[in-house]
Every structure is written in structure tokens, then in C-alpha cells.
N, C-alpha and C positions, 0 to 999 in steps of 0.2 A: 532563581530564574535562569533558564537556559539560554545559551549564546547561539545565533544562527550560523548554520555553516553552510556551505556550498561544495558540490562536487564537478568535478571536470575527468572526462576519461585518460588514462594515460596506459597506452599498450595493453596491457590484459586486465586492467583495473581501474577503479577511480581513485582520485586523490581529493581528499578533504583541506577546504581552506576557510579561513575566517578572518577577523581582524585581529592584532596581537592585543587590544586593548580588552577583548571579549574573555581573556583568561588572567587579567591582572588582578580580579579578587579572589582567584583559586589559587591553590597551591598545587594543582595537577601539572605535571609536563606536558605543556601544549603539544609539542611534536608528537608525543606518545598517544594523547589523546586524538589528534587528527590522524596519525596512522591506522588506529584502531577503527575509528570512523571511516576510513577509507575501505578497512576490510569488511566491515559490516555492511556498509553501501553496497559495494562490490557482491558480497554472497546475497542478500537479498534482492539486488536486481537481477541477478541470474536465477533465482528461486521464481519471482515474478514473471520473467520470460519465458521459462519453462512453462509455468501455469498458464498463459498467453498463449504459446504454442500448442497446448493440450486443447485449448478452446478452439481455437482455430482448426486443429485437427476435427474436432468434433463438429464443426460447421461445415468443413468441407465433406465430411462423410454425410453432409444432407440431414442431419441430426440435429435437435434443438439442445442449447445448451443448458445443463441444470443449473437452477439457481444458486445450489449450494458450491458448485464449482467458481462461480463468481464471488460468493461470500469467502471463499479462502484465499483468492488475490487480495480481497480487501482486508483480511484479518493478515496476511503477510506483510501488507501495509503498515499495519497497527504494531506489529511485531518490530518492525523495523523503527519505527519512531518512538516505540518503548525502550528498545536496545540504545538508540541514540540519547533517549532522554536520561538513562543511566548514565552516561557520558557529560550529562548537562549541556546537550546540543539537540538544535532542532533544525530540521532542513528548511533554508530559507528558500521559499518558492517549490513547495513540496509536489505540485501539480505539474509545474514547469519540468521540475528536474525527472519526474517519474515519465511524463509524455515523451520527454526527449529518449530517454535512457532504456526505458521500456517498450516504446512503440505502440501503447495503448493512448487512443486521443482523449484529449481532456474531459471532454463531457461524458465520456465513458468511465473513465478515473473517478470523477465525481459521483456518479450514479454507483459505483461499486462501494466506494468508502461510505456513501450515505447508508447504502445497504447494511454493510458491515455495522456501522456505528448504531444504528438502532437494534441490532439482532445480537445480542452477546453469545450465543453460541449456534454453531452449525446445525446441530441436532433438532433445534427449533424449526427449520426450514422443512416442509413438506418434499420428500423424496421427488414428489411428481410435479413438482413448481418448475416450470422453464424460466430462463432469465429473459426471454421477450416478454413474458408475462410482467414484468417487473420494470421494464423499463420506463414507461410511463406510470408516474406517479410512485417513484420507487420509494421515498419517504414514507407515503401512507401505506403501501403495502407491508414495508420493512415494521412499522409500528403496530401494524394491525398482526402481522406475525408474532412480534415480541410481547403482545398481549395476549396471544392465545386466541385470537379472534377469527372467524371463516372468512375467506378472501373473495366471497361473493363473485 
């Protein structure tokens, strides 16, 4: 079972912390694990911010954001969670951390992650599908895409 970890910003990155008893049953070096977690979190937060900035640039250009672009943000969050899970860690308050560190509001994060959760591959998403079409009924739309059903 993974231990919960939190992150706080330090200078040019993030530092991971958790309770010391979270490592009691393992033989891993807690300091090394937390250092690696901080490096991972910093790397993924940077990636997600870049993706967010690309989305903002698309909006600023007066264009609609492709749903595939938002799926990619969600997939990056999934990758982060997977990397931390390999260290037997899980972010305590994932949405709170990402809202604070990436600058995407919680409701949008929830929609993005729901969209990614139900669609295993970016290639399943029609190229012409825009994110604005997915905002209302995100789960329903994602399920239809995953099942190969038309989006009426």
C-alpha cells in the first residue's frame, strides 16, 4: 500500500515530505525516496505547466482547444502518479497540489483527469473534437469515445 506524500516548493523545485512511519515497513532509504519523489514532481509539474501554457496560447489565438491536448495533460498526471507509485508513494491531495503548483482550477483538473481515466489512448479521440464540447458531460463523452460510439 502506498504512503501518502506532500510537496512544497523550494527555490527551483519541490521537496517531498511524509511521516517517518510511512517508511517503517520498508527497507528503502526514506531520504533517497523522498529526494527522487521531489525530482519527479518537479519534472512533471514543469511538463504540465508547459502544456497549460500551450492551451492558453491556443485560446489567446482565438482558436478552440483540441480535446486531445487536454487528454495529454491528464495523461501526464497519470504518468506522474504511476512514477510515484513505483516509489510506493501517492500524493496526499492530488487536486490541491496540482491546482496550487500548476495553476489549473480544480474543476477543470477533475474534468481533465476524468476524460483521461476513461480514454486509454489519445488516438481514440477524434482530431476534430474540441475541449469545449467535452466540458459538460465529460465522463459520458469519454465513455462514448472509449466505446467507439458516435458523439451525437
